[in-house]
C-alpha positions, -999 to 999 in steps of 0.1 A, spaced: 175 -271 -414 213 -266 -412 240 -289 -425 275 -291 -410 301 -315 -423 316 -323 -389 321 -357 -373 299 -361 -342 329 -369 -320 348 -338 -332 320 -313 -323 335 -287 -299 371 -297 -306 370 -276 -338 359 -246 -316 389 -251 -294 412 -250 -324 395 -219 -337 398 -202 -303 436 -209 -303 438 -196 -339 421 -163 -328 445 -158 -300 476 -163 -322 462 -141 -350 452 -114 -326 487 -114 -310 502 -112 -345 480 -81 -351 492 -65 -319 528 -72 -329 523 -56 -363 505 -26 -346 535 -22 -323 559 -22 -353 537 3 -370 537 27 -340 575 25 -340 583 27 -377 552 44 -390 553 20 -420 519 14 -434 530 -20 -446 531 -32 -410 497 -17 -404 481 -34 -434 497 -68 -426 482 -65 -391 448 -56 -405 449 -86 -427 456 -109 -398 430 -91 -376 403 -97 -402 411 -134 -402 411 -134 -364 376 -117 -364 365 -144 -388 375 -170 -362 353 -152 -336 324 -152 -361 329 -190 -366 331 -197 -329 299 -178 -321 280 -194 -350 291 -229 -342 284 -226 -305 248 -217 -313 246 -244 -340 260 -272 -317 243 -263 -285 213 -241 -291 191 -264 -311 156 -276 -307 160 -311 -322 189 -329 -337 197 -363 -351 227 -376 -370 227 -388 -407 261 -400 -419 286 -373 -416 260 -345 -412 242 -330 -383 207 -320 -393 192 -294 -370 156 -283 -369 147 -248 -355 114 -234 -343 124 -198 -349 133 -191 -386 155 -161 -376 180 -185 -360 188 -200 -394 193 -164 -407 218 -159 -379 237 -190 -391 238 -177 -427 251 -143 -416 276 -159 -393 292 -181 -418 289 -154 -445 309 -129 -425 334 -156 -414 342 -164 -450 342 -128 -462 366 -117 -434 390 -146 -442 390 -138 -479 395 -101 -473 423 -108 -448 441 -130 -473 436 -106 -501 450 -77 -481 481 -98 -472 485 -107 -508 481 -71 -520 506 -59 -495 533 -81 -508 529 -66 -542 535 -31 -528 508 -17 -551 481 8 -542 444 0 -543 430 5 -577 397 0 -595 407 -36 -600 409 -40 -562 373 -30 -558 363 -55 -585 381 -82 -566 363 -71 -534 330 -75 -553 338 -110 -563 350 -119 -528 316 -108 -515 298 -129 -541 321 -159 -534 313 -156 -496 276 -155 -503 273 -183 -528 297 -206 -510 272 -212 -482 259 -247 -475 264 -271 -504 288 -249 -523 312 -244 -494 341 -257 -515 339 -225 -536 351 -206 -505 379 -230 -498 390 -230 -534 391 -192 -534 410 -191 -501 435 -217 -515 442 -196 -546 448 -165 -525 471 -183 -502 491 -197 -531 495 -162 -545 507 -151 -510 532 -180 -509 545 -171 -543 551 -135 -534 567 -142 -500 588 -170 -515 602 -144 -539 609 -121 -510 627 -149 -492 649 -156 -521 660 -120 -521 665 -114 -483 671 -150 -471 654 -139 -439 645 -169 -417 613 -152 -404 601 -149 -440 608 -186 -445 588 -195 -414 559 -174 -426 560 -192 -460 559 -226 -442 529 -215 -422 510 -204 -453 520 -236 -470 502 -256 -443 472 -233 -445 471 -240 -483 472 -277 -477 444 -275 -451 422 -256 -476 429 -282 -502 418 -310 -478 387 -290 -467 375 -292 -503 372 -329 -498 361 -327 -462 327 -344 -467 348 -373 -455 349 -371 -417 386 -381 -414 397 -355 -440 378 -328 -421 396 -336 -389 430 -338 -407 423 -304 -423 416 -289 -389 448 -304 -374 469 -291 -403 454 -256 -399 462 -258 -362 498 -267 -370 500 -236 -393 490 -214 -364 514 -230 -340 542 -222 -365 529 -187 -367 530 -185 -328 567 -198 -330 574 -169 -354 558 -144 -330 580 -157 -301 611 -156 -324 604 -120 -334 598 -109 -298 631 -125 -287 649 -107 -315 634 -73 -305 644 -80 -269 679 -88 -278 681 -56 -299 669 -35 -270 695 -49 -246 
């Protein structure tokens, strides 16, 4: 049996949003990789890796949900949940692994971005944090999903704090746009914690979509700036 807190009428639409998110995040990774090849600055590489991990998490979510929504033996609706019965037990294990890796990749991606803004090397404390991120990803499955969203929220707030400080120093508009995008991501995670209510789940998805649209605007802005410099 598998529980998914998704309104019946929203099934599939969340997959479209996650597909768009993957495209934006992967483009951002390619942009960071391009800057790394030109400047050889590892900060660009690590920033790109952080966004790449979050992009891969979107792929894990998409694949898991596609099977969950469409490859079921018998389904019926109870309230806000879709309860799915499977003949083969291994399918349920696939779901568990799918959502586990999705959450782990997202938390790792946010942590790398947060660690990068501190400009500090990996230490023993970093491996301890990694251990707790793995535990959080594992124990936040099913009914304890809010632990994952709470952890993601805390990491995003730390990222916002660090990049806000950077913006106050350099007054760079691109940094400001990045802070706005993370602010919306933080808001979406806060709403996800309450997403047992169908309406809130949809709102959280739409806010998350808005954050990635802003990120796409930032990518377009950076590409235009590079083009103008090369002229």
